[in-house]
Every structure is written in structure tokens, then in C-alpha cells.
TIKE-431765 format. One record per residue (C-alpha): residue number from 1; x, y, z. Coordinates in pm, whole numbers. Example, Ala and Ser with C-alpha at 12.3 -4.5 7.8 and 13.67 -1.06 7.14 Angstrom:
{1, {1230, -450, 780}},
{2, {1367, -106, 714}},
//
This chain:
{1, {7382, 9378, 9762}},
{2, {7223, 9595, 10029}},
{3, {7527, 9648, 10251}},
{4, {7343, 9783, 10555}},
{5, {6990, 9722, 10675}},
{6, {6836, 9903, 10969}},
{7, {6642, 9652, 11180}},
{8, {6507, 9866, 11465}},
{9, {6494, 10239, 11525}},
{10, {6444, 10417, 11854}},
{11, {6198, 10688, 11753}},
{12, {6294, 10908, 12048}},
{13, {6662, 10928, 11958}},
{14, {6888, 10828, 11665}},
{15, {6988, 10492, 11820}},
{16, {6926, 10194, 11592}},
{17, {7012, 9830, 11539}},
{18, {7112, 9696, 11201}},
{19, {7282, 9429, 10995}},
{20, {7607, 9504, 10811}},
{21, {7670, 9253, 10533}},
{22, {8029, 9167, 10439}},
{23, {8199, 8901, 10230}},
{24, {8282, 8706, 10546}},
{25, {7942, 8725, 10710}},
{26, {7684, 8955, 10864}},
{27, {7755, 9183, 11159}},
{28, {7485, 9290, 11404}},
{29, {7511, 9655, 11497}},
{30, {7582, 9846, 11715}},
{31, {7906, 9649, 11732}},
{32, {8239, 9671, 11913}},
{33, {8550, 9557, 11724}},
{34, {8849, 9428, 11925}},
{35, {9179, 9565, 11797}},
{36, {9430, 9322, 11647}},
{37, {9694, 9570, 11536}},
{38, {9956, 9332, 11400}},
{39, {9713, 9062, 11281}},
{40, {9648, 8935, 11634}},
{41, {9452, 9051, 11936}},
{42, {9736, 9051, 12186}},
{43, {9760, 8742, 12402}},
{44, {9442, 8576, 12278}},
{45, {9372, 8292, 12037}},
{46, {9131, 8361, 11751}},
{47, {8911, 8087, 11894}},
{48, {8894, 8272, 12226}},
{49, {8805, 8596, 12050}},
{50, {8528, 8412, 11866}},
{51, {8392, 8244, 12179}},
{52, {8397, 8581, 12358}},
{53, {8134, 8701, 12110}},
{54, {8345, 8898, 11863}},
{55, {8177, 8947, 11526}},
{56, {8451, 9148, 11358}},
{57, {8806, 9255, 11445}},
{58, {9028, 9543, 11337}},
{59, {9385, 9523, 11205}},
{60, {9631, 9803, 11139}},
{61, {9748, 9880, 10787}},
{62, {10042, 10094, 10902}},
{63, {10205, 9817, 11102}},
{64, {10122, 9534, 10862}},
{65, {10263, 9716, 10561}},
{66, {10593, 9751, 10749}},
{67, {10601, 9401, 10895}},
{68, {10558, 9150, 10740}},
{69, {10443, 9353, 10438}},
{70, {10126, 9343, 10229}},
{71, {10292, 9129, 9961}},
{72, {10375, 8859, 10217}},
{73, {10022, 8851, 10355}},
{74, {9876, 8841, 10004}},
{75, {10107, 8551, 9911}},
{76, {10006, 8357, 10224}},
{77, {9643, 8385, 10121}},
{78, {9522, 8713, 10264}},
{79, {9470, 8853, 10609}},
{80, {9194, 8612, 10714}},
{81, {9411, 8308, 10654}},
{82, {9722, 8481, 10790}},
{83, {9561, 8560, 11126}},
{84, {9342, 8248, 11150}},
{85, {9017, 8443, 11156}},
{86, {8736, 8361, 10914}},
{87, {8493, 8632, 11025}},
{88, {8487, 8995, 10905}},
{89, {8795, 9215, 10939}},
{90, {8831, 9593, 10910}},
{91, {9166, 9755, 10832}},
{92, {9230, 10122, 10893}},
{93, {9422, 10320, 10634}},
{94, {9730, 10387, 10844}},
{95, {9676, 10762, 10827}},
{96, {9636, 10814, 11201}},
{97, {9952, 10619, 11281}},
{98, {10154, 10801, 11015}},
{99, {10075, 11134, 11178}},
{100, {10081, 11026, 11543}},
{101, {10352, 10761, 11573}},
{102, {10617, 10865, 11324}},
{103, {10874, 11097, 11476}},
{104, {10971, 11229, 11135}},
{105, {10720, 11295, 10862}},
{106, {10659, 11544, 10587}},
{107, {10327, 11594, 10422}},
{108, {10192, 11762, 10113}},
{109, {9886, 11722, 9897}},
{110, {10035, 11413, 9733}},
{111, {10088, 11216, 10052}},
{112, {10342, 11176, 10329}},
{113, {10696, 11059, 10388}},
{114, {10787, 10919, 10728}},
{115, {11053, 10724, 10913}},
{116, {10971, 10364, 10997}},
{117, {10946, 10320, 11376}},
{118, {11121, 9984, 11331}},
{119, {11440, 10071, 11145}},
{120, {11419, 10440, 11054}},
{121, {11387, 10373, 10681}},
{122, {11214, 10647, 10484}},
{123, {10876, 10536, 10350}},
{124, {10632, 10720, 10126}},
{125, {10260, 10663, 10152}},
{126, {9976, 10823, 9960}},
{127, {9605, 10764, 9910}},
{128, {9644, 10528, 9615}},
{129, {9918, 10333, 9792}},
{130, {9721, 10295, 10115}},
{131, {9424, 10164, 9918}},
{132, {9631, 9918, 9715}},
{133, {9794, 9787, 10033}},
{134, {9452, 9726, 10186}},
{135, {9336, 9559, 9866}},
{136, {9626, 9317, 9905}},
{137, {9555, 9255, 10273}},
{138, {9201, 9158, 10179}},
{139, {8996, 9282, 10477}},
{140, {8618, 9304, 10437}},
{141, {8607, 9676, 10522}},
{142, {8888, 9917, 10436}},
{143, {8929, 10285, 10511}},
{144, {9019, 10587, 10302}},
{145, {9357, 10749, 10365}},
{146, {9300, 11067, 10564}},
{147, {9490, 11333, 10755}},
{148, {9433, 11348, 11129}},
{149, {9592, 11666, 11268}},
{150, {9648, 11729, 11638}},
{151, {9336, 11842, 11824}},
{152, {9500, 12175, 11903}},
{153, {9639, 12237, 11554}},
{154, {9586, 12592, 11417}},
{155, {9264, 12648, 11220}},
{156, {9450, 12675, 10888}},
{157, {9607, 12334, 10949}},
{158, {9269, 12186, 11037}},
{159, {9122, 12330, 10717}},
{160, {9408, 12192, 10509}},
{161, {9367, 11848, 10667}},
{162, {9001, 11842, 10566}},
{163, {9085, 11949, 10211}},
{164, {9343, 11672, 10183}},
{165, {9108, 11416, 10337}},
{166, {8846, 11498, 10072}},
{167, {9100, 11493, 9788}},
{168, {9251, 11166, 9906}},
{169, {8908, 11003, 9950}},
{170, {8841, 11056, 9580}},
{171, {9177, 10902, 9492}},
{172, {9110, 10607, 9723}},
{173, {8778, 10539, 9553}},
{174, {8934, 10559, 9208}},
{175, {9220, 10328, 9318}},
{176, {9000, 10071, 9492}},
{177, {9018, 9746, 9293}},
{178, {8857, 9476, 9508}},
{179, {8478, 9477, 9489}},
{180, {8453, 9228, 9775}},
{181, {8579, 9500, 10007}},
{182, {8370, 9790, 10141}},
{183, {8557, 10121, 10128}},
{184, {8449, 10370, 10397}},
{185, {8508, 10745, 10388}},
{186, {8636, 10926, 10698}},
{187, {8497, 11261, 10812}},
{188, {8763, 11488, 10963}},
{189, {8742, 11840, 11106}},
{190, {8824, 11797, 11475}},
{191, {8565, 11988, 11684}},
{192, {8489, 12253, 11420}},
{193, {8126, 12210, 11308}},
{194, {8177, 12393, 10978}},
{195, {8472, 12171, 10884}},
{196, {8282, 11857, 10981}},
{197, {7978, 11966, 10780}},
{198, {8185, 12044, 10471}},
{199, {8385, 11723, 10491}},
{200, {8074, 11510, 10535}},
{201, {7895, 11680, 10245}},
{202, {8184, 11624, 10004}},
{203, {8232, 11261, 10104}},
{204, {7861, 11186, 10071}},
{205, {7879, 11303, 9709}},
{206, {8125, 11018, 9649}},
{207, {7868, 10764, 9771}},
{208, {8075, 10538, 9994}},
{209, {7904, 10228, 10141}},
{210, {7983, 10353, 10492}},
{211, {8125, 10654, 10677}},
{212, {8351, 10699, 10976}},
{213, {8400, 10988, 11214}},
{214, {8774, 11020, 11268}},
{215, {9008, 11254, 11450}},
{216, {8843, 11228, 11792}},
{217, {8955, 11095, 12129}},
{218, {9294, 11255, 12063}},
{219, {9299, 11503, 12350}},
{220, {8995, 11723, 12294}},
{221, {8814, 11588, 12602}},
{222, {8500, 11381, 12642}},
{223, {8257, 11674, 12637}},
{224, {8382, 11814, 12307}},
{225, {8416, 11468, 12157}},
{226, {8052, 11384, 12227}},
{227, {7933, 11726, 12107}},
{228, {8112, 11665, 11778}},
{229, {7968, 11314, 11744}},
{230, {7615, 11444, 11808}},
{231, {7666, 11712, 11545}},
{232, {7830, 11493, 11282}},
{233, {7632, 11169, 11296}},
{234, {7306, 11321, 11164}},
{235, {7497, 11464, 10866}},
{236, {7573, 11111, 10745}},
{237, {7331, 10900, 10538}},
{238, {7079, 10724, 10759}},
{239, {7085, 10409, 10547}},
{240, {7461, 10354, 10577}},
{241, {7676, 10241, 10871}},
{242, {7839, 10506, 11090}},
{243, {8171, 10421, 11252}},
{244, {8326, 10620, 11539}},
{245, {8698, 10548, 11526}},
{246, {8905, 10482, 11839}},
{247, {8632, 10546, 12099}},
{248, {8621, 10452, 12379}},
{249, {8498, 10401, 12733}},
{250, {8173, 10211, 12797}},
{251, {8004, 10541, 12883}},
{252, {8130, 10697, 12557}},
{253, {7987, 10406, 12360}},
{254, {7643, 10430, 12520}},
{255, {7621, 10803, 12447}},
{256, {7752, 10762, 12092}},
{257, {7494, 10490, 12019}},
{258, {7232, 10735, 12142}},
{259, {7366, 10978, 11877}},
{260, {7326, 10718, 11600}},
{261, {7668, 10547, 11582}},
{262, {7682, 10181, 11472}},
{263, {8047, 10073, 11495}},
{264, {8326, 10116, 11750}},
{265, {8684, 10008, 11809}},
{266, {8925, 10081, 12091}},
{267, {9232, 9924, 12253}},
{268, {9091, 9980, 12601}},
{269, {8965, 9628, 12683}},
{270, {9292, 9452, 12604}},
{271, {9539, 9725, 12689}},
{272, {9377, 9781, 13027}},
{273, {9355, 9405, 13075}},
{274, {9729, 9370, 13022}},
{275, {9778, 9638, 13288}},
{276, {9567, 9462, 13553}},
{277, {9250, 9671, 13516}},
{278, {8922, 9485, 13480}},
{279, {8587, 9630, 13378}},
{280, {8307, 9499, 13599}},
{281, {7937, 9553, 13666}},
{282, {8041, 9746, 13978}},
{283, {8301, 9960, 13806}},
{284, {8667, 9903, 13715}},
{285, {8900, 9732, 13961}},
{286, {9279, 9727, 13964}},
{287, {9400, 9378, 14044}},
{288, {9745, 9478, 14169}},
{289, {9577, 9636, 14471}},
{290, {9662, 9456, 14796}},
{291, {9292, 9448, 14883}},
{292, {9259, 9147, 14654}},
{293, {9545, 8939, 14798}},
{294, {9308, 8679, 14946}},
{295, {8985, 8773, 14768}},
{296, {8801, 8452, 14675}},
{297, {8545, 8624, 14453}},
{298, {8561, 8618, 14073}},
{299, {8645, 8937, 13888}},
{300, {8272, 8994, 13832}},
{301, {8003, 8767, 13976}},
{302, {7766, 8893, 13703}},
{303, {7997, 8768, 13426}},
{304, {8001, 8414, 13287}},
{305, {8332, 8431, 13099}},
{306, {8601, 8165, 13144}},
{307, {8806, 8397, 13364}},
{308, {8519, 8461, 13604}},
{309, {8404, 8097, 13608}},
{310, {8750, 7963, 13685}},
{311, {8975, 8203, 13879}},
{312, {8957, 8418, 14189}},
{313, {9070, 8777, 14217}},
{314, {9345, 8649, 14447}},
{315, {9482, 8413, 14184}},
{316, {9475, 8672, 13907}},
{317, {9648, 8927, 14129}},
{318, {9917, 8667, 14197}},
{319, {9967, 8603, 13824}},
{320, {10028, 8973, 13764}},
{321, {10257, 9020, 14061}},
{322, {10486, 8730, 13965}},
{323, {10490, 8820, 13596}},
{324, {10292, 8522, 13469}},
{325, {10138, 8584, 13127}},
{326, {9812, 8420, 13235}},
{327, {9707, 8734, 13424}},
{328, {9705, 8965, 13120}},
{329, {9546, 8692, 12907}},
{330, {9258, 8637, 13151}},
{331, {9179, 9005, 13204}},
{332, {9203, 9082, 12830}},
{333, {8954, 8805, 12764}},
{334, {8724, 8917, 13044}},
{335, {8728, 9280, 12930}},
{336, {8641, 9186, 12572}},
{337, {8347, 8981, 12702}},
{338, {8241, 9282, 12913}},
{339, {8236, 9504, 12603}},
{340, {8044, 9249, 12396}},
{341, {7792, 9202, 12677}},
{342, {7748, 9580, 12680}},
{343, {7673, 9579, 12306}},
{344, {7426, 9292, 12356}},
{345, {7239, 9495, 12618}},
{346, {7243, 9804, 12396}},
{347, {7092, 9614, 12102}},
{348, {6836, 9442, 12326}},
{349, {6716, 9768, 12476}},
{350, {6691, 9940, 12139}},
{351, {6487, 9648, 12007}},
{352, {6262, 9658, 12315}},
{353, {6205, 10034, 12287}},
{354, {6367, 10094, 12625}},
{355, {6708, 10230, 12525}},
{356, {6673, 10587, 12651}},
{357, {6561, 10478, 12997}},
{358, {6823, 10205, 13015}},
{359, {7101, 10438, 12897}},
{360, {7012, 10706, 13153}},
{361, {7014, 10450, 13432}},
{362, {7331, 10280, 13309}},
{363, {7527, 10605, 13291}},
{364, {7453, 10666, 13659}},
{365, {7545, 10313, 13765}},
{366, {7888, 10225, 13909}},
{367, {7965, 10009, 13605}},
{368, {7962, 10299, 13362}},
{369, {7980, 10620, 13562}},
{370, {8313, 10511, 13705}},
{371, {8431, 10378, 13371}},
{372, {8413, 10724, 13214}},
{373, {8768, 10809, 13312}},
{374, {8962, 10490, 13244}},
{375, {9107, 10581, 12905}},
{376, {9353, 10838, 13034}},
{377, {9687, 10789, 12861}},
{378, {9549, 10514, 12637}},
{379, {9748, 10501, 12313}},
{380, {9585, 10424, 11981}},
{381, {9817, 10132, 11927}},
{382, {9771, 9779, 12051}},
//
């Protein structure tokens, strides 16, 4: 099966549209994947996620292997049945969470040992184990186990992380036992071009069906992040999907698509929604602000989502201020629709040969220029 087919190319930049084929259906790219860390997108029904335009969602291996456990999910019938979602799912390897969320961990070339954030129990995880866990979960796309060091780690540590990522990718491929799942390699190297080039070259030799750029949006800053994406994306095979992990703001997504990226995930739409921030065509608004106490307007008059068709800014502000769960639910739903509408416009403009002009104009508009800075303090956990 041809896993990825490029449909349209923008001949003035690397932006493209494509079709990614999985065992649970095709995905039109560029695509944004809502994050359902613990087998659910917080506060939203799978039916709502579907109706919002979601093609594929992401779940977190680290958290699911701890609770309820991969064996439980496998016994229930796999992740799709467990979470009530019959479209494609991607699971990450858990590597990022092991190194960023565990207060205690030790690492060597064979893997890592860490303390569970739930009960403090010591748990060992290695490349083969992470792959077997994902095989049991049964997602359509699974990720290689990798090491994601801190953005300001010493050069020797960055080098060692790349060496381990390459070694572990080979083990993941050898351990992978479910041919209905697509195993993606992850390119590490932080903002060091030589490390990125070496990591990409070694992973390409292993011939994965897709490749991700990991280890970004972890404190290096937007400028360096985008420079690294623009350097790394062309190193990856043109005929395979490119996935930028954990990024980001609407402006980040537009610029990364322009660099040739096809897939994105981020907790921003739902996490910001739960904290009373809405993305709109006129820029983000914070609904706890007293300016909206008697505002009759919808969140965004340019949006046709259920939230905007049904409720005023005044009502939603009230829900947040009295602690009603409807407020976070409505803004999470609205923000996901905003992101999917953005991806629709990106694909449409690439197909019409107008992406560069549209992107330049969009990045100067209130909707995206002001959205550049809304992921401060965003955690990579949902």
C-alpha cells in the first residue's frame, strides 16, 4: 500500500497537500491532531470531536501504559474501541514524558527507569517495550522511542541523545509486530544542524513509512524552532509524511506548512479553552475579562461551530466565573473547530496555488499575528 500520496505541491515553497492512508481511513494533510492524552480529548465526546472536523487524534503511551495499562486496553478490544473513536489514532512513544514529567529517572543506552507520577513505583521502559506497548494499544500510527533532552543541555548530552535515538529506532523497527500500524522515526538534535542532519540520515536508512521532528517547542524560542524546522524538513524523504511534534500556535503551523510539514499536534486548543482563552478571527480573547460581562456577540461571528451559534460571550464568561463545566467544554470545542478551519484554509490555498500570498497576509492579520504568543507556559500534557 502506498502510505502517503502527494496531491498538490506549491512550486514556490515546500508546502503540499496529501493523503495519508491508515488502517482506519485516509487523512488529508496538512492535518492537525487534537490531543487525547488518556484516551479522551478532555471534556468532549468523540462525536463532538468528529463533528468538529477531526480526522485523527493523538493519545499518550506514557499515561496509558500506567493507567489503565496496555494489557487492559488490548483485552477490551484495542484503543479505538476503548475510547469510542473509529477514525485514525496516533500514539507517541512516551519518551518525551519520561524525560520531562518524571521527577526521578535514570537513563543509559538500554533504556530508562523512572518513578510513576501516580504512585512513585519504579518502572523500566526501553525501545522494545515502548513498541510492544503501542502494538497492544493498536493505534494506526506509532512512534519510535527516543530521547528528548532539555533544549539547553550540554552538547555532549545532545550528541548522546541523538546516538540513543538512532540506536533505539533500530530496535523499535525490529520489535514492531503489527503490520497494520505505521511506525514513524523521530529526528532529534535540538537546534544543532549537524545533529539533525546526522539523525535524519541514519533514520532514513531504516526506511520508516513516516518521519517526525521531535525535541522542539521545549524552550528554545519560536525563531530557533522555525529555523530548525526549515533546516530539517528538506532532509526528510519528499514522498513520506513529515510530522512536527507538539507545535503549536496557529502562526507556527502556517510557517511550518510553508517549510513542508504535513502533521501537527498540540494541547493548545483544549488547554487554552479550559482556561477561558478562545482563538478567533480577530485574535485570542480571554473570556474572564469583565469587558464581556454583557457582551451579546458570539465568540467569533466568523465561526459556525455550536458554541458560536448558540451562546453569547456573556453567557460563556458566566459559566467560567461560576465554575460550570460548560464553559471549558464550549471553548475547547470552539478552539478545535478554529484549528481545523485553519487547516482547511491552508489546504485550499495550497491547492489553488495561492498559499504564499495567503500565508503572508494571514501572518499579519490579528487572528494569527496576535496568536503567536499564546503558548507561553503550555505543558505538553493534556
